[in-house]
Structures are given as C-alpha cells and as structure tokens.
VOGU-3710 file (C-alpha; in Angstrom, 3 decimals, decimal comma):
1> lilatgaqta> -13,250/41,793/-8,833  -9,942/40,073/-9,609  -9,771/38,052/-12,821  -7,011/35,446/-12,996  -8,276/32,800/-15,411  -4,848/32,252/-16,960  -4,010/31,020/-20,429  -4,517/28,005/-22,651  -2,507/26,289/-25,357  -2,354/28,168/-28,673
11> yfgnddwadl> -2,046/26,399/-32,025  -1,812/29,599/-34,101  -4,998/28,972/-36,048  -4,500/25,219/-36,396  -6,957/24,106/-33,744  -7,367/20,715/-35,440  -3,862/19,869/-34,175  -5,048/19,859/-30,548  -6,180/16,214/-30,542  -3,051/15,085/-32,386
21> apglksveda> -0,555/17,076/-30,285  -1,852/17,874/-26,791  -0,344/20,677/-24,739  0,466/20,856/-21,036  -1,699/23,384/-19,192  -3,582/21,272/-16,637  -3,404/18,103/-14,560  -5,717/16,461/-17,095  -3,250/17,337/-19,866  -0,418/15,793/-17,843
31> leirrrilca> -2,352/12,556/-17,332  -3,122/12,348/-21,054  0,537/12,905/-21,948  1,580/10,188/-19,490  -1,013/7,838/-20,998  0,242/8,412/-24,539  3,879/7,918/-23,579  3,263/4,677/-21,704  0,868/3,372/-24,366  3,560/3,936/-26,993
41> yeaaerlpng> 5,957/1,647/-25,126  3,245/-0,965/-24,552  2,472/-0,960/-28,276  6,142/-1,210/-29,257  6,492/-4,217/-26,932  3,981/-6,113/-29,088  5,572/-5,308/-32,454  8,499/-7,007/-34,218  11,715/-5,058/-33,815  12,685/-3,277/-37,017
51> spefaeyltf> 9,189/-2,751/-38,407  8,242/0,795/-39,501  5,523/1,040/-36,854  7,988/-0,050/-34,169  10,198/2,982/-34,859  7,165/5,288/-34,895  6,037/4,182/-31,439  9,505/4,843/-30,027  9,704/8,314/-31,584  8,526/11,309/-29,541
61> vivgggptgv> 8,283/14,800/-31,047  7,992/17,927/-28,891  7,111/21,126/-30,761  8,375/24,250/-28,986  11,764/24,957/-27,432  10,725/27,136/-24,507  11,093/26,107/-20,849  8,162/23,677/-21,006  9,413/21,997/-24,189  12,989/21,747/-22,932
71> emagaiaeia> 11,914/20,271/-19,602  9,539/17,805/-21,266  12,122/16,638/-23,811  14,679/16,097/-21,066  12,143/14,266/-18,901  11,100/11,862/-21,680  14,730/11,114/-22,560  15,535/10,471/-18,914  12,464/8,276/-18,410  13,388/6,186/-21,452
81> rqtlkndfrt> 17,008/5,645/-20,430  16,586/5,369/-16,661  13,057/4,833/-15,344  11,789/2,294/-17,900  15,019/0,456/-18,686  13,979/-2,711/-16,810  10,220/-2,607/-17,426  9,999/-4,489/-20,745  11,064/-7,877/-22,058  11,517/-7,453/-25,808
91> inpadtrvil> 12,277/-3,762/-26,312  15,026/-1,510/-25,047  13,472/1,844/-24,044  16,917/3,420/-24,467  16,323/3,145/-28,240  13,758/5,928/-27,866  14,157/8,853/-30,231  13,238/12,238/-28,732  13,078/15,204/-31,129  12,679/18,796/-29,918
101> iqsgprvlae> 11,654/21,266/-32,637  12,149/25,016/-32,174  11,277/27,378/-35,014  13,676/30,063/-33,773  17,473/30,002/-33,946  17,906/28,592/-30,413  16,069/26,959/-27,537  15,229/28,963/-24,412  15,303/32,190/-26,400  14,375/34,232/-23,310
111> yneklsesar> 17,713/33,303/-21,715  21,092/34,646/-22,811  22,910/32,913/-25,659  25,422/31,225/-23,362  22,721/29,517/-21,305  20,741/28,682/-24,421  23,737/26,878/-25,903  24,382/25,141/-22,580  20,789/23,900/-22,536  21,207/22,537/-26,044
121> rqlehlgvev> 24,364/20,634/-25,092  22,710/19,205/-21,975  19,739/18,038/-24,020  21,978/16,390/-26,589  23,906/14,693/-23,767  20,601/13,114/-22,723  20,064/11,898/-26,286  17,589/14,541/-27,453  17,740/15,662/-31,088  17,428/19,448/-31,087
131> rtgprvtdie> 16,117/20,928/-34,354  16,191/24,714/-34,731  15,222/26,896/-37,680  12,366/25,476/-39,793  8,922/25,654/-38,226  6,263/22,960/-38,152  3,903/23,487/-41,095  1,525/20,581/-40,594  0,613/17,869/-38,109  -1,341/14,882/-39,307
141> nhevvvgdev> -2,102/11,474/-37,878  1,284/10,058/-36,780  3,444/12,583/-38,630  4,938/16,056/-38,291  5,913/18,157/-41,314  8,977/20,370/-40,678  10,022/22,248/-43,781  10,583/19,577/-46,429  10,940/16,769/-43,881  8,213/14,440/-42,649
151> irartilwta> 8,840/12,877/-39,240  6,786/9,798/-38,395  5,897/9,586/-34,703  3,040/8,129/-32,681  3,470/10,623/-29,812  3,469/14,341/-30,660  3,370/16,984/-27,929  2,823/20,744/-28,283  4,624/23,342/-26,158  4,958/26,102/-28,746
161> gitaspvaks> 2,673/28,819/-27,461  -0,174/29,995/-25,283  -3,114/32,345/-25,641  -5,176/34,084/-23,010  -8,297/32,551/-21,538  -11,335/33,320/-23,736  -13,059/35,085/-20,832  -11,029/38,185/-21,771  -13,068/38,605/-24,956  -16,248/39,040/-22,915
171> lnvpldkggr> -14,932/42,147/-21,131  -15,250/44,464/-24,146  -11,914/46,138/-23,366  -8,680/46,531/-25,394  -6,773/43,257/-25,866  -3,344/42,500/-27,327  -2,807/40,045/-30,187  -2,520/37,227/-27,661  -5,958/37,992/-26,233  -4,624/39,479/-22,968
181> vlvqpdlsvp> -6,140/42,517/-21,278  -4,075/45,709/-21,551  -4,251/46,649/-17,893  -3,635/50,011/-16,244  -0,472/50,698/-14,165  -2,401/49,670/-11,025  -3,536/46,406/-12,770  -7,130/47,603/-13,121  -9,205/47,154/-16,264  -9,442/50,278/-18,460
191> gypeafvvgd> -12,794/51,932/-17,759  -13,543/49,647/-14,805  -11,423/50,751/-11,819  -13,181/48,248/-9,521  -11,942/45,274/-11,612  -8,384/43,917/-11,772  -6,690/41,408/-14,087  -3,554/39,533/-13,044  -1,428/36,607/-14,192  -1,356/35,225/-17,730
201> lanfphqtge> -4,572/37,082/-18,554  -2,885/40,477/-18,093  -0,589/42,409/-20,419  1,417/44,809/-18,248  3,679/46,888/-20,538  4,189/49,856/-18,192  7,491/48,719/-16,667  9,752/47,866/-19,614  7,585/48,708/-22,613  7,144/44,989/-23,259
211> plpglapiav> 4,664/42,653/-21,571  5,939/40,869/-18,494  6,452/37,137/-19,152  3,828/34,649/-18,051  5,624/33,286/-14,992  4,207/32,197/-11,638  6,285/34,638/-9,513  4,958/37,559/-11,542  1,373/36,354/-11,169  1,832/36,010/-7,389
221> kegeaaarni> 3,170/39,546/-7,051  0,392/40,930/-9,248  -2,191/39,228/-7,034  -0,644/40,774/-3,938  -0,518/44,205/-5,577  -4,178/44,010/-6,659  -5,193/43,033/-3,114  -3,272/45,984/-1,642  -4,911/48,375/-4,087  -8,353/47,063/-3,154
231> lntisgrarr> -7,585/47,650/0,538  -6,208/51,112/-0,261  -9,394/51,993/-2,140  -11,588/50,809/0,739  -9,499/52,863/3,185  -9,567/55,945/0,994  -5,826/55,820/0,236  -4,248/56,260/-3,173  -3,511/53,215/-5,265  0,062/52,192/-6,010
241> kfhyrdkgsm> 1,484/51,380/-9,417  2,618/47,805/-9,833  6,364/47,195/-10,177  7,968/43,790/-10,486  11,505/43,107/-9,365  12,919/40,319/-11,497  14,800/37,876/-9,281  15,768/35,574/-12,150  14,441/32,492/-13,894  15,372/28,825/-14,060
251> atigrgsava> 14,603/25,804/-16,227  15,342/22,164/-15,459  16,487/19,827/-18,212  17,042/16,534/-16,440  18,447/14,961/-13,327  21,338/17,193/-12,329  20,877/19,423/-15,405  19,412/22,922/-15,491  20,040/26,549/-16,405  19,514/29,603/-14,194
261> qfgrfslsgf> 19,762/33,320/-14,899  19,842/35,981/-12,191  20,401/39,302/-13,942  23,957/39,235/-15,274  24,814/36,201/-13,171  24,088/32,756/-14,622  24,508/29,078/-13,760  24,231/25,881/-15,776  24,493/22,147/-15,218  24,542/20,657/-11,719
271> pawlawlfih> 24,987/23,968/-9,801  21,925/25,404/-11,545  19,962/22,251/-10,736  20,894/22,519/-7,058  19,834/26,179/-7,046  16,519/25,259/-8,662  16,006/22,496/-6,081  16,613/24,609/-2,979  14,734/27,681/-4,228  11,623/25,626/-4,992
281> iyfligfyns> 11,761/23,943/-1,598  12,249/27,331/0,092  9,036/28,715/-1,397  6,895/25,717/-0,491  4,227/26,457/2,108  4,682/24,590/5,365  7,459/22,567/6,949  5,667/19,269/6,276  5,468/19,929/2,534  9,168/20,761/2,392
291> vviifrwgws> 10,176/17,567/4,215  7,954/15,377/2,050  9,195/16,938/-1,193  12,855/16,596/-0,130  12,302/12,910/0,615  10,451/12,250/-2,654  12,968/14,114/-4,800  15,846/12,377/-3,034  14,235/8,999/-3,643  13,650/9,855/-7,318
301> yftsnrgarl> 17,211/11,081/-7,739  18,947/8,022/-6,272  16,559/5,385/-7,669  15,725/7,031/-11,048  12,077/6,280/-10,258  9,825/8,980/-11,691  6,558/7,807/-10,091  3,697/5,464/-10,939  3,568/3,966/-14,417  -0,223/4,171/-14,418
311> itgplcqspl> -2,256/4,298/-17,636  -5,639/5,978/-17,224  -8,265/7,158/-19,683  -9,086/5,625/-23,083  -7,724/2,213/-23,973  -4,333/2,049/-25,619  -4,290/1,431/-29,335  -3,301/-2,105/-30,248  -0,847/-2,231/-33,167  -1,806/-5,858/-33,882
321> lktpevvpnd> -5,595/-5,596/-33,742  -5,750/-2,075/-35,264  -8,199/-0,908/-32,633  -9,287/2,735/-32,519  -7,620/5,090/-30,068  -10,884/6,048/-28,348  -13,715/3,551/-27,861  -17,220/4,712/-26,872  -18,115/3,731/-23,338  -21,636/2,635/-24,239
331> rkhpslsmpp> -20,601/-0,320/-26,378  -17,900/-2,914/-26,529  -15,885/-2,782/-29,720  -15,682/-6,313/-31,167  -12,031/-5,950/-32,176  -11,051/-5,349/-28,550  -11,865/-8,958/-27,659  -8,738/-11,084/-27,611  -8,854/-14,370/-29,566  -10,166/-17,203/-27,373
341> lepiivdtng> -7,487/-19,276/-25,690  -7,421/-23,025/-26,156  -8,399/-24,652/-22,830  -5,890/-26,786/-20,999  -7,551/-29,997/-19,787  -5,822/-31,758/-16,918  -6,576/-35,404/-16,206  -7,608/-35,790/-12,585  -5,417/-38,892/-12,404  -2,343/-36,669/-12,638
351> tapk> -1,276/-37,407/-16,213  0,143/-34,716/-18,505  -2,177/-31,945/-19,766  -3,916/-32,535/-23,092
//
C-alpha cells in the first residue's frame, strides 16, 4: 500500500475563516478564487467611484508570504494592471490594491535573505504592498485584523499554511504536530512494513534532522523510492533508504520576475524567470505538451492575456441590490430580479419611439 493523499489548507484552529478566505489546494479552489476576483471587479463597475464599498471591492488581501502567496499576489497585481486594463468602462483596474501579509520578518523565508529581499522588491515594483511582522489575528466578513490595524477588503485569500490529510489520523501511528506520518528511513509506516507514505502526508526527518519540504519533486522521488522498495521486497532483496538530492527551488512572481536557488548559486529577476520557464517545460511529459505550453505561454507573455475571464459557481453579489453571496438553487431569490424595464413602443408608421 502506498498512501499519498497530500495536504489541505490549515487555518491554525480558526476553521471558520475557510469560507471567508479560501486557500489554493485544488482546481475547485482555483475556480472559486477566480470567481471572487472577477466578481469584485464586476461589483466595483456598478458602484460610484470614491465610495467606501468601491475601495473594498478593489482591495485584495493575501495572507501568507510563502511561494504560493508571493505568486498569487504577483499574479493578481499583473492581472489588474495588464490583463483587465481594457475590460471595463467606468473603473480603472490599475487602481487595485494588493496587500500581501507575512507574519515573519520576510517573504519566502525558505530562500536566502538576498533572494527574499529581491522578491520583495519585485513585488513592490508590481504594485503589491508587502506587510511583514504582525500576524493576522482575526478575519471577519470583509475585513482582516492585523495587529491594531483593520483592513477592509471584499476578497481575502489564505496561503499561510497546510496540514496533512485527515486520513493520517486513522492509521493509529505516530504523527507530527502537522498531522504527518513519521515514516521510517525506507518510507514505510512504523509497525506496518507493507505500507508506505509519501508526499505531503509524510514526515521524513532522517536526512537532515528536519522534515523535507512539501514540494512536488520530493514527492515524485519518494514515490519512485517506495515503488523500488516494493519490488525489492517481492524479489527478496534488501530495501534501500530514501535519500533526496536537492536540485534547487524556484518561485515566480510575475511576467519576467522570479527567484531561483540552486545550492549556493542563486538567480533573480528575468534570468530566474527564464530558468523557471525552461525547467518546467523540460519536465513536461511528451513533445506535444511541451509545444502547446510554449505556444500558450508565449501568447500570454506577448499579449498579457491570462486566459478566460469566466465566472462560474454562485452568483456574484450585487452591491446595489444587496443580494446574498450564495443563493439556494431550489428557489429564486426575489431581490435577484432586476427592476422591470419600460417598454419602447414603436409606431409602425415609422414615427419616433414613444
């Protein structure tokens, strides 16, 4: 048996924040985040410029300054200033305020200080406000409490932490504080040599004394190692201890902006972005996939088009009608009906409309 059920978003005991500040762990999460972002602009389009609600709809708060938070903040800033700049009549999406909140002293804390500072400068160049130090103490409807400050925002996103899949608790084996299984050196479950745990569900401290980070390359190598050990067991050969060779890590910030760390060697800015681009294409499976991705990324880069502006899921909240965010499917909410339009009657003789 190989268990690889991954991780889920962690709110550190504040599970009631999940509906107010969704995380990004699945395709469904991504679609919901896209819906909220686009709905915010649609709502701002229908409000008078300068009203308090107008500023709230154009304010986006991302909690968590790790790779996911940094990439998301950069993407939203880029979408506002490039992708959506010609999509609205009365608002200027470039007026968007993007705030990235990191409770630690710097963003991308797993990278060296030089790259962390470079990432901060690149974010600020895109127009992102980077807040470090105070942690978020409360999230309520349309507001985030950071220390003594209350930030009003209609779109709040959470990228501050993860916890292991709850299936780990059913194994009745030792777990770390994050709910991950403390695996053996061969990735097997303590007391159950026929079962293996890999990926974000596994805590492997046998190489450095600290758990390996939850990254896709590590999960891939752990899967391969578990498969080899299963084959070795079937063949009567000894199992091998797992060892991961760190080839580096990268994080994108925006178009032409990224940071990359390969041991003592590091890159930032456009060279790091190029390295990220080619390495990801190199590891794609199949020539067709590589060609298609190169074409799509090239088109996105030169046109600033980030894909379909498609709103799916629950209806957007109307700032004028005060409709609820989610409407039951089994009934039609009366406030969703637009006021009836006055009919235009045209005389068949061709005279002006009445």
